[in-house]
N, C-alpha and C positions, 0 to 999 in steps of 0.2 A: 438458556435462550427462551425468552418469554414469547407470548403470542406475537405472531408476525404482523408488522404494520400493514402489509398488503391485505391481510384479511380484514383488518378494521376498515380499510378503504372499500373493500368489496362487500362488506356485510349487508348493506341495503340491497345490492344487486342480488346476492345469494338468498336473502330473505324474500325477495320478490319471486325468485324461482321456486323457493319452498312453499310459498303461499299459493302459487299457481298449481303446484302439484297437489297441495292440500284441498284445493277447490275441485280437483278432478281425480278423485281416487279411483283405482282400478284393482280388482281382486285376482288373486292367484296368477295364472298365466295370461290373463286378459289385460296385460299392461301395455296395450298397443300404443296409446297416445303417450304414456310416460316413456316408453322405450324410444319412440320417435323423437320426443323432446330431448332426451338424453343424447341420442345419436347425433341430432343436429347440433347440439351445443358442443359436443366433442370435436366435431368437424370444424365449427367456428373457432375453436380454441387452437386448431392446428395440430391435432394429434396425428401421429405418423400413420396410424391405422385405426379404423373404426369398423367393427364387425357386429352385425345384428343377427338375431336368430340362433344364438347359442343357448341351449336349454329352452328352446321354443321362442321365448320373447326376451331373452337376456341380451345385454349389450356389452361389448368389450372395446376399450380403447387402449392404444399402445403409445407411450410417450418415451422417446429415447433421450438420454442425457447428452451432455456436451461431449462425453467420451464414453467408451465401452471397452476398457482395457482388461476387464476381468470376467466379462460375460455374466454379470449379475442381473437377475430378473426378480422383482418383487411384485406380488399381487396385492391390490387394495380392494376390498369388497364392500358394497353397500346393497341393501335390499330395497325393492321398489314398490311392493304390493301393499294394499290396504286390507281393511277387515270388513266383514258383512255386518256392520253396526250402523244404526241410525244416529247421526251426530246430534248432540244436544249442547254444543258450545255457545251458540248464538253469535259466532264470529261473523264479521262482514265478508270473510273469505271461507266460510264454512262449506262443507261438501255440497255440491250441486247434483250429486247422484244419490237418489233415495236408497237407503239401506246399505250404503258403503261410506267408510270414512278412514282416514289415516289416524287410527286410534293407537298406533304403536310407534309413531315417529319415523316411519320409513321415508316419509317426505323429507324429513330433516336429514336422515342418513344420506339420501340421494343428493340432496342440495349441497351438503358439506363435501361429499366426494367430488361433486362437479366443481365446487370452489377450489379444492385442492388440485384438481386436474387442470383448471385454468392457470393457476399459479405455476404448477410444474411445467406446463407447456410454454409459459412465458419465459421462465428462468432457465430451466433445464440444467440447474446447478447440481448435477449428480453424475456419477460414473456407472452407467448401466442402463437398464430399462425398467420402467414401471408399467404394469398392466392394471388398468382400473376396470373393475368388474361390477356391473349393475345387474342384480339377480332378481328375477320375478319369484313369486310363489314361496316365500319363506313361511307364510302363515298356513302351514299344513299341506302344502303342495309338493314339498321336496324340490324346490327349484335349484337348490345348491347341488343336489344329487344329479339332476338333469343336466346342469352345466358341466359337471365333472364327467358324466357319461358321454357328453358331446366332445370330450377331449380337451377341455379348457386348460388343464395343467400342462399336458404334454405339447399341445399346439403352440403355446407361447413360452414353453420351457420355464414356467414359473417355479422358482426354488423356495420361496417363502410367501406366506399369505397372512394378511392382517384384516381384522374386522372390528367394528365398533357398534355399540348400542347406547342410546340414551337411557338415563335411569332417574325417574322421578324420586324425590326425597333426598337425593344428593345435591350438595350446593352446585349451582350452575358453573359448568366448566371445570369442575373437579374430576379426578379420575380414580378408578379402582379396578383391580385385576387380581387374578390368582392363577398359580401354576397348576397343571394337572386337571383332573376332572372339575368342570366349572358348571356347565348346564346339564340337566338330566336327560337320560333316554326317555322317550315318551311313547308308551305303548297303550293299546286299548283292548278291552275284552267285551265279548258279547256272548251271554250265556242264556240258553233257553231250557228251562225245566219243564218236563212233561210228566203228567201223572194220569189220574182219571177224574174228570170233572163230575160235578153232580150237584144235588140240592144241599144248600148249606145246613138245612135241618137234619141231614143224614150224613154227617162227615164220615161215619164208619163205612159207608159204601164208596167212599172216594179215596183217591191217592192225592193228598192235598199239596199242590204245588206252591201255594202261598206259604205254608209252613216251611217247605223245603228251601225256598228262596230266602225267606227271612233268616233261617238258620245259617244259610250261606253268607249272607251279608255280614253277620257278626263273625262267623268263623274266618272269613277272609282277613279280618283285622289281626288274626294271630300270626300272619305271615311276618308282619313287622314286629309283633311283641314276643313271638316264640320261635320263629324259624330263622330270622335274620340275626346276625351278629349285632349286638347293640351299638357298636361303633360304625356300622354300615347305614346308609340312607336308603330307605324304600318307603314309598307312599302307595297305598292301594285304596282307591276311592270308588265306591259304588255311587254312580250319579244318576241312574235311571232304574226304576222298578215299575214294570207295566204288566198287568194281568190281562189275559185274553178275554175276560168278562168284566163288564162294568156294573153288573147288577149287584144289589145288596145281598141277595139270597142265593148266589151261585158260587160254588167253589170252582175256580177256573181250571180248564184242561192244561193251560200253559201259563207260565210266567217267564218274562224276559228281564234280565238285568244287564246293565252296561256300566262301564266305568273305565278308569285310567290307572295305569301304573307308571311310577316314576322311580328310576334307579340311577345310581352313580357308578356302576361297574357292570361289565358283562357277566360276571359270576352271579351277582345279585339279580340281574335281569333274567338269567336262566332259571334260578331258584324260584323267583316269583311266578314265572310262567308255569313251571311244573306244579307248584303248590296250588295254584288257582285251579288247575285241571284236576288234580288229586282231591282237593277239598270238595269241589262241586260235584264231581262224579260220585264221590264216596257218600256225601250227604244225600244225594238223590237216590242212590241204591239203598241206603239205610231206610228210607221212607217208601221204598217200592217203586220209585220212578226213575227217570233218566235225566241226564244233563248233557246238552250239546254245547261244548265250549269252543269258541273261536277266539284265538289270541292273535292280535295283529300288531306286529312290531312296527314302530314309527321311527322317529329320528334317534340316531345312536347318541351315546354320551359325548358331549363336546369336551375335548381334552386339549388344553393349552400346552404347547411345548415349553419345557423349562427355560431353555436359552432365549427363545424368542419372547417369552413372557417377561424375563428379566430386562431385556432390551426395551420392550414396549413400555414397561414401568419407568425406566430411566428417561425415555423420551417424554412421557407424561409429566414427570417431575420437572423436566426442562421447560415444559410449556406452562404448567400451572403451579409449580413449586412443591407439589406433593402428589403422591399416589398411594392410596390405601389398599390393604389387602381386602378383596371383595369376599362376601360370604358365598357359600354354595347356593345355586339357583335351581329349584326343582322344576322350573319351566324348561321348555325345550328350544333348541336353536339349530337350524339346519346348516349353519356354518360348519357344524360338526363334520359333514361330508368332505368339505375342503381341507379340514385339519386332519382327516384320515389320509388324504393324499399327499399333503405337504406339511412340513413343520410351520408353525405360526402361532398367533395369539389373537385373542378377542378381548377387548377392553370396554369398560363402561364409563360414559361421560355423564356428569351430573346435569339433570333437567330442572333442578330447583324444586320449589314447593308447588307442585302441580298435581292434578288427578293422576292416578296410576294408569299405566298402559292398559289397553283393552276396555277402557271406560268411555262412555259416550261424551264425557265432558273433558276428556284428555286433549292436550294440544302440545306439540313440540315447542320448546322454548327457544326462540330465535337468538337469545343472548348467548346460547351455547355454541353458536356457529363459529366464532373466531377460534375458540379452543379446539373444537373438533377438526376444523380445516388445518390448523397449525400442527396438530398431532399427525394427521395424515402426511403432510408435507415433510415434517421432521423425520418420520419413519424412513422416508425415502432418502433425504439428505444426509442423515446421520448413519444409515446403513450402508449407503453407497456414496461416500463423500467424494466430491470432485477433487481432482489432483490440484 
């Protein structure tokens, strides 16, 4: 079954919604206008229930099918928040909010799920219930976790949950997915080395924290090259190196390094955390100093369920004719929290030859709307077919 004709008819309307959201980006949980727009549209569509304030500023809509003979409930999730980036697209609908822009396409995700919700509320050609989930704060705030902690899954008895993200570089409207671990766990570390500062002309009277920290930056790379099984994935990146003194002739009392760790399994995550602590405290002690290591766990590994992934791929093939196997992604995605609570799957839809996400010249491709909306709708109609 190809792209639904109804979404071709609705494309201009959905595009207008998307561009309005693009013009008015909101960051993290501050999606007050966006959430209000979403809730108002869901009410206009005739959803059976619309609830706001789930996960602070999340919105949930409930659409019941023509029948409910088996008690099936499926959740569809889109993220709503923007990024703290100054837009450089030059579009006539560019961000009107300085320092904020939809640089990851969440405006497109929200608009596509709204389009699917409008269609599903019009037709109700399914046996069961669909719960459309509009989530704030995917970009680092853990909005998915907040919605789950507010009882999202149990309150509406959601049994399966599906998500989608646009992907620059893939042909517009094409799909790709993979079972199992898909997006990485995203952790951070903050390490302060302390020694004894002094005059740079008298290094023998100091405990040099710059040497300590420099040794640590290199040694941390042995986690991937010497501690991890070569078939496992781990990235350890030091992204900040700051000394307590900016003078050219002072050996600093303290040096702070920060960075990120990306892993694809809980075992590798545990190993990376332990080795970072052991390496840095060991190096500091070797040079006569100390290391204060803070390791902060962020989003968990996002794991697609096997059966739901197979089904999602079949639906994608019915919409676009094909669905490729996606590569592992070392970026993070807080849909992981929803997949920890319920089986489900997360798919990528092609955004065409555009700037990459998180780039100031990125823009969601409106030509992907019909394919994305059709996939959402077909997930419901094929998983819960009407009698």
